[in-house]
N, C-alpha and C positions, 0 to 999 in steps of 0.2 A: 954494090956497097960489100965491104970487104969483114965490118964488124962481125963479132960474136957477142950475144946479150951475156952470155956465160962468162967471156973473160972480161967483159964491161963488170960485171957483178963482183968476179973475182977480185979485179982492181980497185973496185970501190963500192963498200959496202953499206955507203949511206944511200945509194940508188934505190929507188922505191921497185918493186917488182908485183904486176899486176896477177893477184889470184886467179880471178875470174877466167875459165879456158874458152878465150875467144877464138875462131875458127879462122884460117888462112884464104880468103876468098877473091884476093885479086893478083894478077900476075907477078906483083914483087913482093915476094915475103920479106923481105928487109929492108926497111925504111925507117928514116930517122928526119926530125926537124925539131924546128918550136913550134909549142902547143897552141892552139887558138881553141875555143871550147864554145859549146853550145849544149843548152839545155831544153829539151822540149819533149813531149808527150804525142804520139803517134800524129804528128803532124812535121811534115819535114820542109816547111816555106823556108824558115830560116837554114836550115841545111842547105838548098838549093841556091840561096842567096849568095851565101858563104861563098860555094862551091863553084858560082859564076862569076867570082871578083879574083883578082892578084892573089894566089897561094904565097908565092916569094919561098917554095920549098917548105912552108908548114905544116902540120900535121892537123887536122879536125878532130878533135873528141868530143862523141857527141854522147850525151846523157841520156836515153831515151828509158830511163826507170826499168831496164831489162825487159822492154814489153815486146813479146813476140806475136803480138794483134796484127801490126801492119808495118811495111818497110818504110825504112827511114832516107834509104838511097835505092836508087837502080840504075840502068845502064847510062841515062840521059844524063844524071848528075853527075856520075862518076866520067864521063867523057869529058862532063865542063870541067872537071877537077883537075884534069890530065891537061886539058887546054889551056887552063889557068895557071900551071906550076905548082900546084900542090903534091907532098909528097906521098900524102895516105890519109886516110880517114880509120879510125876507130869507134865503134859504135856500139855501144851497151843497149843493143836491141838488134833489129833485122833488116838483111837488105831482101832485094828481088833483083831480077835476071842474072843470076849467078850463074849460069853458063858463060854470058856478055861480059860479067865481070871477071872473072876467070881470064880472060883475054886479054884486059882493060891492063896497062902498062902504068898499074896504082897499088898502092900497100892497101889493102883494106882487110880489118877484120872486125868480125861481127858475132854475134853470138849463134845464126843462124840465118835462113830465110823465110819469107813469106810472100809469095804473089800480090798479095792484099795491099793497093798502096794506100797512102796516108793522107791526112788532111791536109788543105794547102794552106791555111790560115795564118801562117808566119806566128804561131803561138808560141812562147817560150824566152831564152835569155841569151844573151852572146855575150864571149868574152868573161865568163865570170868564174870562179872556183868551182868545179864538180868533184865528187868523190863516187868511187864504184871499184870493185875489185879489191880494196883495200889501199888503194893509192888516191891522193890528191893531186887534181891535173889543175895546176893555174898557168892562166897565158901566160908565154915565155919561156916554159918550162921547158928541159929539150927529153924528147921523147925517142927512145931506140926501139925498133920492133925486127925481131927475126922469126925463124920458125920454132924457136924454145920459149918464146913470150915477149911481153914489153916490159921496159926499163924507163923510169921518169925521173930526172933530178928533182931533188926534194926541195 
């Protein structure tokens, strides 16, 4: 991808800019696509289910309430995302298997990592509007992410 979020924002200041300082944890620091969303808390069942379905170039935005207690994605779920055509995953929470994820050809942004796995009860909500980092993420909005940050269409 050849875009730069700084240039995109300069051209369109109506774009929302995520203020939360998420780390680039995948092999593709630049990614973009339409937003799909999940809200869950210490339970990655819905994340796994969605990333095991066709992504069609979408970006999954996961609102894990900023919890650092257990990972919402690891190497096997990330591999499924790649196999199913997802462009990236943005997690307001943590991942695990950080060394493997750094080699995975996927855009991944999260708060950090924790080796503790999460519950698998599929509790939460899918394709709803979520908000974190000063940005409203609505299903279908367009997300652009690079080394400087994340922009989302209003």
